[in-house]
C-alpha positions as CSV (number, residue, x, y, z in Angstrom):
1,M,0.0,0.0,0.0
2,G,1.3,3.4,-0.8
3,D,-0.5,5.8,1.6
4,D,1.2,8.4,3.7
5,S,1.1,6.3,6.9
6,E,3.8,4.1,5.3
7,S,6.0,6.8,4.0
8,P,9.7,6.5,5.0
9,A,9.6,10.0,6.7
10,K,6.7,8.9,8.9
11,E,8.3,5.6,9.8
12,F,11.5,7.4,10.8
13,G,9.5,9.9,12.8
14,K,7.7,7.1,14.7
15,E,11.0,5.7,15.8
16,I,12.1,9.1,17.1
17,K,8.8,9.5,19.0
18,Y,9.1,6.0,20.5
19,A,12.6,6.7,21.7
20,R,11.7,10.1,23.1
21,E,8.7,8.7,25.0
22,A,10.8,5.8,26.4
23,E,13.0,8.5,28.0
24,G,10.0,10.3,29.3
25,W,10.9,13.5,27.5
26,S,8.6,16.1,26.0
27,Q,9.2,17.4,22.4
28,Q,10.6,20.6,23.9
29,Q,13.0,18.7,26.1
30,L,14.2,16.6,23.1
31,A,14.5,19.8,21.0
32,T,16.7,21.4,23.7
33,K,19.0,18.4,23.8
34,L,19.2,18.4,20.0
35,L,19.8,22.1,19.8
36,C,16.8,22.7,17.5
37,G,13.2,24.0,17.7
38,Q,10.2,22.1,19.1
39,P,8.3,22.7,15.8
40,Y,11.0,20.9,13.9
41,V,10.8,17.9,16.2
42,S,7.1,17.8,15.8
43,K,7.3,17.8,12.0
44,V,9.9,15.0,12.1
45,E,7.8,12.9,14.4
46,T,4.6,13.3,12.3
47,G,6.4,12.6,9.1
48,Q,5.7,16.0,7.6
49,Q,9.4,16.5,7.1
50,L,12.3,14.0,6.7
51,A,14.9,14.8,9.3
52,S,18.2,16.3,8.2
53,P,21.4,14.1,8.5
54,Q,22.5,16.4,11.3
55,F,19.3,15.8,13.3
56,A,19.7,12.0,12.9
57,E,23.3,12.2,14.1
58,Q,22.3,14.3,17.1
59,C,19.6,11.7,17.9
60,D,22.3,9.0,17.9
61,R,24.3,11.0,20.4
62,V,21.3,11.8,22.7
63,F,19.9,8.3,22.7
64,G,23.3,6.6,22.6
65,A,22.2,4.7,19.4
66,R,25.7,4.5,17.8
67,G,24.7,5.4,14.3
68,V,21.3,3.6,14.2
69,Y,19.3,6.7,13.4
70,A,21.8,8.0,10.9
71,R,21.6,4.7,9.0
72,M,17.8,4.7,9.3
73,R,17.5,8.2,8.0
74,R,19.8,7.4,5.1
75,R,17.6,4.4,4.1
76,A,14.5,6.7,4.3
77,A,16.1,9.3,2.0
78,D,17.0,6.6,-0.5
79,A,13.6,4.9,-0.5
80,G,12.2,6.9,-3.4
81,N,15.0,6.1,-5.7
82,P,15.5,3.1,-8.1
83,V,17.3,0.3,-6.5
84,W,20.1,0.5,-9.1
85,F,20.7,4.2,-8.3
86,I,21.3,3.7,-4.5
87,P,24.9,2.5,-4.8
88,Y,25.7,5.7,-6.6
89,L,24.0,7.8,-3.9
90,E,26.1,6.1,-1.3
91,L,29.3,6.9,-3.3
92,E,28.2,10.5,-3.8
93,R,27.7,11.0,0.0
94,E,31.1,9.6,0.8
95,A,33.1,10.9,-2.1
96,L,36.2,13.0,-1.8
97,T,35.9,14.3,-5.4
98,I,33.1,14.1,-8.0
99,C,34.0,14.8,-11.6
100,D,30.9,15.0,-13.9
101,Y,30.6,15.4,-17.7
102,S,27.0,16.2,-18.9
103,N,26.0,16.7,-22.5
104,A,22.2,16.6,-22.3
105,F,21.1,17.9,-18.9
106,V,22.6,19.7,-15.9
107,M,23.6,17.0,-13.4
108,G,21.0,16.2,-10.8
109,I,22.7,17.6,-7.8
110,L,22.9,21.1,-9.4
111,Q,19.3,21.1,-10.8
112,T,16.6,23.6,-9.7
113,P,13.2,22.1,-8.7
114,E,11.6,23.6,-11.8
115,Y,14.3,22.2,-14.1
116,A,14.2,18.7,-12.4
117,E,10.4,18.7,-12.7
118,A,10.6,19.4,-16.4
119,V,13.1,16.6,-16.9
120,Y,11.0,14.1,-15.0
121,R,7.8,15.1,-16.8
122,S,9.4,14.6,-20.1
123,A,10.9,11.2,-19.1
124,R,7.8,9.9,-17.2
125,P,4.7,11.4,-18.9
126,Q,2.5,8.7,-17.3
127,E,3.5,9.6,-13.7
128,S,1.1,11.5,-11.4
129,T,1.8,15.0,-10.2
130,T,2.3,13.5,-6.7
131,A,4.9,11.0,-7.9
132,I,6.8,13.7,-9.9
133,K,6.8,16.0,-6.8
134,K,8.3,13.2,-4.7
135,A,11.0,12.5,-7.3
136,V,11.9,16.2,-7.4
137,E,12.1,16.3,-3.6
138,D,14.4,13.3,-3.6
139,R,16.7,14.9,-6.1
140,M,16.8,18.2,-4.2
141,R,17.7,16.3,-1.0
142,R,21.0,15.2,-2.7
143,R,22.3,18.8,-2.0
144,E,22.8,17.7,1.6
145,V,26.2,16.4,0.7
146,F,27.4,20.0,0.8
147,D,26.0,20.7,4.3
148,G,28.4,18.5,6.2
149,P,31.8,19.3,7.6
150,N,33.7,17.6,4.7
151,P,31.8,18.2,1.5
152,P,33.1,16.6,-1.7
153,T,34.9,18.7,-4.3
154,L,32.6,18.9,-7.4
155,W,34.0,19.5,-10.8
156,V,31.4,19.7,-13.6
157,I,32.0,20.0,-17.4
158,L,28.9,20.9,-19.3
159,H,28.6,20.7,-23.1
160,E,27.5,24.1,-24.4
161,S,24.3,22.5,-25.9
162,V,23.1,22.1,-22.3
163,L,23.0,25.9,-21.9
164,W,20.9,26.4,-25.0
165,S,18.4,23.7,-24.6
166,G,14.8,24.6,-23.8
167,V,14.2,22.4,-20.8
168,G,11.0,23.7,-19.1
169,G,11.0,26.9,-21.2
170,R,12.9,30.1,-21.1
171,V,12.0,31.1,-17.5
172,T,13.1,27.7,-16.2
173,M,16.3,27.8,-18.2
174,R,17.1,31.3,-16.9
175,G,16.5,30.1,-13.3
176,Q,18.7,27.0,-13.9
177,L,21.6,29.0,-15.3
178,R,21.3,31.6,-12.6
179,H,21.5,28.7,-10.1
180,L,24.7,27.4,-11.8
181,L,26.3,30.8,-11.4
182,A,25.4,30.9,-7.8
183,A,26.7,27.4,-7.2
184,S,30.0,28.2,-8.8
185,E,30.6,30.7,-6.0
186,L,30.8,27.8,-3.4
187,P,34.4,26.8,-2.8
188,P,34.0,23.1,-3.5
189,I,32.3,23.6,-7.0
190,T,34.0,24.4,-10.3
191,L,32.2,24.6,-13.6
192,Q,33.6,24.4,-17.2
193,V,31.8,24.5,-20.5
194,L,32.9,22.5,-23.5
195,P,32.1,24.9,-26.4
196,F,30.6,24.0,-29.7
197,S,33.9,25.2,-31.3
198,A,35.9,22.5,-29.5
199,D,37.0,19.3,-31.1
200,A,34.7,16.3,-30.9
201,P,34.3,15.3,-27.3
202,S,36.7,12.6,-26.0
203,R,33.6,10.8,-24.8
204,G,30.1,11.0,-26.4
205,V,28.0,10.0,-23.4
206,P,27.7,11.5,-19.9
207,F,29.7,9.9,-17.1
208,I,31.0,10.6,-13.6
209,V,34.3,9.6,-12.0
210,L,34.2,9.6,-8.2
211,T,37.2,9.5,-5.9
212,R,36.6,7.7,-2.6
213,R,38.1,8.9,0.7
214,D,40.7,6.2,0.4
215,G,41.9,7.6,-2.9
216,T,40.5,5.0,-5.2
217,D,38.4,6.0,-8.3
218,V,35.0,4.6,-9.4
219,L,33.1,5.1,-12.7
220,Y,29.4,5.7,-12.9
221,E,27.5,5.8,-16.2
222,E,23.9,5.3,-17.3
223,T,22.3,3.3,-20.1
224,Y,18.8,3.8,-21.4
225,Q,17.1,1.9,-18.5
226,R,19.6,2.1,-15.6
227,G,22.9,3.2,-14.3
228,Q,25.9,1.1,-13.1
229,V,29.0,1.6,-10.9
230,D,32.2,0.2,-12.3
231,D,35.4,0.0,-10.3
232,A,37.3,-2.1,-12.9
233,A,40.8,-0.6,-13.2
234,E,40.8,-0.5,-17.0
235,A,37.4,1.2,-17.3
236,V,38.2,3.7,-14.6
237,A,41.5,4.6,-16.2
238,E,39.9,5.1,-19.6
239,A,37.2,7.3,-18.1
240,R,39.8,9.4,-16.1
241,A,41.9,9.9,-19.2
242,A,38.8,11.0,-21.2
243,Y,37.8,13.4,-18.5
244,E,41.3,15.0,-18.5
245,R,41.0,15.5,-22.3
246,L,37.5,17.1,-21.8
247,R,38.9,19.4,-19.2
248,A,41.7,20.5,-21.5
249,D,39.3,21.2,-24.4
250,A,36.8,23.1,-22.2
251,L,36.8,26.8,-21.6
252,A,38.6,28.1,-18.5
253,P,36.3,28.4,-15.5
254,A,36.1,32.2,-15.7
255,D,35.3,32.1,-19.4
256,S,32.8,29.3,-18.8
257,L,30.9,31.4,-16.3
258,A,30.9,34.3,-18.8
259,L,29.3,32.0,-21.4
260,I,26.7,30.7,-18.9
261,R,25.8,34.3,-18.0
262,H,25.5,35.2,-21.7
263,A,23.2,32.2,-22.3
264,M,21.1,33.1,-19.3
265,E,20.6,36.7,-20.6
266,A,19.9,35.4,-24.1
267,H,17.1,33.1,-22.7
268,A,15.2,36.3,-21.8
269,H,14.5,36.8,-25.6
270,E,12.2,34.6,-27.6
271,H,14.8,34.2,-30.4
272,H,18.1,34.1,-28.6
273,P,21.4,34.3,-30.6
274,R,24.0,31.6,-29.8
275,L,26.9,34.1,-29.9
276,P,29.9,34.3,-27.6
277,P,29.8,37.1,-25.1
278,P,31.9,40.2,-26.2
279,D,34.6,39.7,-23.6
280,M,35.7,36.2,-24.9
281,G,38.3,36.4,-27.6
282,E,38.3,34.4,-30.8
283,V,41.4,32.5,-29.8
284,Q,39.6,31.0,-26.8
285,L,36.8,29.6,-28.9
286,Q,38.8,28.3,-31.9
287,S,38.5,24.7,-32.6
288,G,41.5,22.5,-32.0
289,Q,43.3,24.7,-29.6
290,R,43.9,23.2,-26.2
291,R,44.8,24.9,-23.0
292,Q,47.6,23.8,-20.8
293,L,46.3,22.8,-17.4
294,R,48.2,24.0,-14.4
295,R,46.9,21.2,-12.4
296,M,45.4,17.8,-13.4
297,G,42.9,17.5,-10.5
298,P,40.1,19.6,-9.1
299,R,41.0,22.4,-6.7
300,V,40.4,21.3,-3.1
301,R,39.2,24.3,-1.1
302,S,37.6,24.8,2.2
303,F,33.8,24.9,2.5
304,R,31.7,27.5,4.4
305,R,29.6,25.5,6.8
306,R,25.9,26.3,7.1
307,P,24.1,26.4,10.5
308,R,22.6,23.2,11.5
309,P,18.9,23.0,12.3
């Protein structure tokens, strides 16, 4: 049965309520111990809101549960995703570095709700509004990886065609590109654009190379029906080499942001011209000219922590 009483958020909330009542605490007393507000505890317990990772970790501390609630909350967050996608989500949460190449859509973790909804509606026209809304919420929840004390470094290469597509219409595209510009200001995130004028891409399909905390790399790529994680040394090495070639052919980060800004402004017009912004020289856009990279890996920078609930 698929009613609200069996939602993962409600099941998690019930467990918190049972634990609180077993200790003889009121919601306000628990909120004080968790350093959050009583209304937040109430929403979690009734399933109106899935608790944040920080809330679950604090519950483990307060109840002496040794990671039980953190694991339970993680399973609740993953419940709405396809089974084959969960291994990637686990890697994404634990990754040291995420290197993404996208040639059709903005990668999920950087999508706006409106853009994600347009993508889902196109791919799943038979789904109900409720199901689409749930899928969008699950996708937005992936941003939590940047809320922790050790967020991954994210390096994204977008093919220029992504900037000029009409996903969701001009208003949605403007909002999505504006969001990319804002995301690029976060220390762990770097964006590059592979321009139309570059050579043929070293890889014709989107893929992601993740580096685990132990330094090993993993490849993730999707087929028509599902995605798969591949840690075979040969496949990972080939993907890493392809990514370095893409990085060399792409515009420098500053020029990439200028192109994203230009595309955003162009989407305000019904017939937008696909022209380079005036501050980008011809040399930067000429086909076949590669830039020398000063470093082969993403920049690792500190992350500004956000307040916990």
